[in-house]
C-alpha positions in Angstrom: 64.2 -105.5 -77.1 61.4 -103.7 -75.4 59.8 -103.9 -71.9 56.3 -102.3 -71.5 55.5 -101.1 -68.0 51.9 -100.8 -67.0 51.1 -99.4 -63.5 47.6 -100.4 -62.4 45.5 -99.4 -59.5 42.0 -101.0 -59.5 41.9 -101.4 -63.2 39.6 -104.4 -63.4 37.6 -104.1 -66.6 40.3 -102.1 -68.3 43.6 -104.0 -67.9 42.4 -107.0 -69.8 41.6 -105.1 -72.9 44.8 -103.1 -72.6 46.8 -106.3 -72.6 44.8 -108.0 -75.3 45.5 -105.0 -77.7 49.1 -105.0 -76.6 49.4 -108.7 -77.4 48.0 -107.9 -80.9 51.1 -105.6 -81.5 53.3 -106.1 -84.5 56.6 -107.8 -83.3 59.5 -105.4 -82.8 62.1 -105.9 -85.5 64.9 -106.7 -83.0 63.9 -109.2 -80.4 60.9 -110.0 -78.1 58.6 -107.9 -76.0 57.9 -108.1 -72.3 54.9 -106.6 -70.5 55.0 -105.8 -66.8 51.7 -105.1 -65.0 52.5 -103.5 -61.6 49.3 -103.8 -59.6 49.5 -101.4 -56.7 47.1 -101.3 -53.7 44.4 -103.1 -55.7 41.2 -104.1 -54.0 39.6 -105.6 -57.1 40.6 -108.4 -59.6 43.2 -106.4 -61.5 45.8 -109.1 -60.7 43.6 -112.0 -61.8 42.5 -110.3 -65.0 46.1 -109.6 -65.9 47.5 -112.9 -64.9 44.9 -114.7 -67.1 46.7 -113.3 -70.1 50.1 -114.9 -69.2 49.6 -118.1 -71.3 48.6 -116.0 -74.4 51.7 -113.9 -74.1 53.8 -117.1 -73.7 52.2 -118.6 -76.8 53.6 -115.6 -78.8 57.0 -116.1 -77.2 56.5 -112.9 -75.2 56.6 -112.5 -71.5 54.0 -111.1 -69.2 54.9 -110.5 -65.5 52.3 -109.4 -63.0 53.6 -107.7 -59.8 51.2 -107.4 -56.9 52.2 -104.6 -54.6 50.3 -104.1 -51.4 50.9 -100.3 -51.3 49.2 -98.1 -53.8 50.9 -95.3 -55.7 52.0 -95.0 -59.3 55.5 -93.7 -58.5 56.1 -96.7 -56.3 54.9 -99.0 -59.0 57.2 -97.4 -61.6 60.2 -97.8 -59.3 59.3 -101.4 -58.4 59.1 -102.3 -62.1 62.9 -101.8 -62.4 63.6 -105.1 -60.8 61.5 -107.0 -63.4 62.6 -105.3 -66.6 64.4 -107.6 -69.1 64.9 -105.4 -72.1 66.8 -102.1 -72.6 64.0 -100.0 -74.2 61.3 -99.1 -71.8 57.7 -98.0 -72.8 55.3 -96.8 -70.1 51.6 -97.0 -70.7 48.5 -96.4 -68.6 46.2 -99.4 -67.9 43.3 -98.0 -69.8 45.2 -97.3 -73.0 44.3 -99.0 -76.3 47.3 -99.3 -78.6 47.2 -100.0 -82.3 49.3 -102.9 -83.8 52.1 -100.8 -85.2 52.8 -98.6 -82.2 55.2 -100.7 -80.1 57.3 -101.7 -83.1 57.5 -98.1 -84.3 58.5 -96.9 -80.8 61.2 -99.6 -80.6 62.6 -98.5 -83.9 62.6 -94.8 -83.0 64.4 -95.6 -79.7 67.0 -97.9 -81.2 69.8 -95.3 -81.2 72.8 -94.6 -78.9 72.0 -91.0 -78.0 69.3 -90.3 -75.4 65.8 -90.4 -76.9 62.2 -90.1 -76.0 59.4 -91.3 -78.2 55.6 -91.2 -78.4 52.8 -92.0 -80.8 49.8 -90.0 -82.0 47.2 -89.7 -79.2 43.5 -89.8 -79.5 40.6 -89.7 -77.1 37.9 -92.3 -77.3 34.3 -91.0 -77.7 32.9 -89.6 -74.4 29.4 -90.2 -73.3 28.7 -86.7 -72.0 28.3 -83.8 -74.5 30.6 -81.5 -72.4 33.4 -84.1 -72.2 33.1 -85.0 -75.9 33.4 -81.3 -77.0 36.2 -80.7 -74.6 38.1 -83.8 -75.9 37.8 -82.8 -79.6 39.0 -79.3 -78.8 41.9 -80.6 -76.7 43.0 -82.8 -79.6 43.3 -79.7 -81.8 45.8 -77.9 -79.5 49.2 -77.6 -81.1 50.9 -79.5 -78.4 48.6 -82.4 -78.9 48.2 -82.2 -82.7 51.8 -81.7 -83.8 54.1 -82.3 -80.7 55.1 -85.5 -78.9 53.0 -85.1 -75.8 53.4 -88.6 -74.4 50.0 -88.6 -72.9 49.4 -92.1 -71.5 52.2 -93.6 -73.6 55.9 -92.8 -73.9 59.1 -94.6 -74.3 62.8 -94.0 -73.5 66.0 -95.7 -74.5 68.8 -96.8 -72.1 70.8 -93.6 -72.5 67.6 -91.6 -71.9 66.6 -93.6 -68.8 70.1 -93.1 -67.4 69.3 -89.4 -66.9 67.5 -90.1 -63.6 67.5 -92.7 -60.9 64.3 -93.5 -59.0 61.2 -91.7 -60.2 60.6 -88.9 -57.7 57.4 -88.5 -55.7 55.6 -86.1 -58.0 52.1 -85.7 -59.3 53.1 -85.6 -63.0 55.6 -88.4 -63.4 55.0 -88.3 -67.2 55.8 -84.6 -67.3 59.0 -85.2 -65.2 60.2 -87.7 -67.8 59.4 -85.5 -70.8 61.2 -82.6 -69.2 64.4 -84.7 -69.1 64.6 -84.4 -72.9 65.2 -81.5 -75.1 62.8 -81.0 -78.0 65.4 -82.4 -80.6 65.6 -85.6 -78.6 61.9 -86.3 -78.9 60.7 -88.6 -81.7 57.1 -88.9 -82.8 55.9 -92.0 -84.6 52.7 -92.1 -86.8 51.0 -95.0 -85.0 48.0 -94.1 -82.9 46.6 -95.0 -79.5 43.6 -93.9 -77.4 42.4 -93.5 -73.9 39.1 -92.5 -72.2 38.4 -89.0 -70.9 36.7 -88.2 -67.6 33.0 -87.6 -67.9 31.3 -84.4 -66.9 32.2 -80.8 -66.3 33.1 -81.2 -62.5 35.3 -84.1 -63.2 37.1 -82.3 -66.0 37.8 -79.4 -63.6 39.2 -81.8 -61.0 41.5 -83.6 -63.4 42.7 -80.4 -65.1 43.4 -78.9 -61.6 45.6 -81.9 -60.8 47.3 -81.6 -64.2 48.1 -77.9 -63.5 49.3 -78.6 -60.0 51.6 -81.3 -61.4 53.0 -79.1 -64.0 53.7 -76.3 -61.5 55.3 -78.8 -59.1 57.7 -79.9 -61.8 58.6 -76.3 -62.7 59.2 -75.5 -59.1 61.2 -78.6 -58.1 63.1 -79.0 -61.3 63.6 -75.5 -62.8 66.6 -76.6 -64.8 64.6 -79.3 -66.6 61.7 -76.9 -67.2 64.0 -74.2 -68.7 64.9 -76.4 -71.7 61.3 -77.1 -72.7 59.6 -75.1 -75.4 56.5 -73.1 -74.7 53.4 -75.3 -75.4 50.6 -72.9 -74.7 49.0 -71.5 -78.0 49.7 -67.8 -78.8 47.0 -65.2 -79.5 46.9 -66.0 -83.2 46.6 -69.7 -82.5 43.8 -69.1 -80.0 41.8 -67.1 -82.4 42.2 -69.7 -85.1 41.1 -72.4 -82.6 38.1 -70.3 -81.6 37.0 -69.8 -85.2 37.3 -73.5 -86.0 35.3 -74.6 -82.9 33.7 -71.8 -80.9 31.7 -74.1 -78.6 34.7 -76.3 -77.9 36.8 -73.2 -77.2 34.2 -72.0 -74.7 33.9 -75.3 -72.9 37.7 -75.7 -72.7 38.2 -72.2 -71.5 35.4 -72.6 -68.9 37.1 -75.6 -67.4 40.5 -73.7 -67.3 38.9 -70.8 -65.6 36.9 -72.8 -63.1 40.2 -74.6 -62.1 41.2 -71.2 -60.5 38.1 -71.1 -58.3 37.2 -73.2 -55.2 34.4 -74.9 -57.2 34.6 -78.7 -57.4 37.3 -79.2 -54.8 39.6 -82.1 -55.5 39.3 -85.2 -53.5 42.3 -86.8 -51.8 44.6 -88.8 -54.1 44.6 -88.7 -57.9 41.5 -87.7 -59.7 41.3 -90.2 -62.6 41.2 -89.1 -66.2 38.0 -91.1 -66.7 
């Protein structure tokens, strides 16, 4: 019924808990579940930590496959997963995601339809250690796109008709945005189940991650203008910004400061992807 794809690059200490929580999922109504960990370019024990969970999945009559790719890169991992997928509905999750038990079954139900469909749950950010990251996270969660939309941050699923809209994943920064842009708003389905992920710690790291997110969004808009044209505007309007400011002035200031600093040379990004944690 459902295959869950988890790209993983040096996720030792994270992938085990991700899989344990996935294993605690409610069974989908129609058929079994498969998880595919695609370790790519790992120099730690990601493969071993994931492989240790294979017997537990088998005990639940679910399947866990662990692919060990020598080359790093999330897009390559996503494309490599296609050879191992057993079930028609695909859900993609990051290796540091914590799902709640109802999420997978709800996504499977939402995607069990003939017409193209995209689905996601209700995202949340786990408590940050630094004051700046914590206030940034709580403000970010209040943005309309996060609070009422289907953002697909860290978790999204597509059905077979939806997946047929593209072939290989293209080499882009924001692969999740690319997928979301393949669906019109009316084809997106939110489910009430929640999930969480950690946020990067500290102002400088927030700036680096936000800069990469902005670069990824601009790349999609430039390379795939037809896809971008069908998407609704997600940035809050003036009235919404004022409301957000009045509700959380300090969070607004921190969030705006990160957004403004992104446009400066401060905290230059390192090579490769700057992690969201």
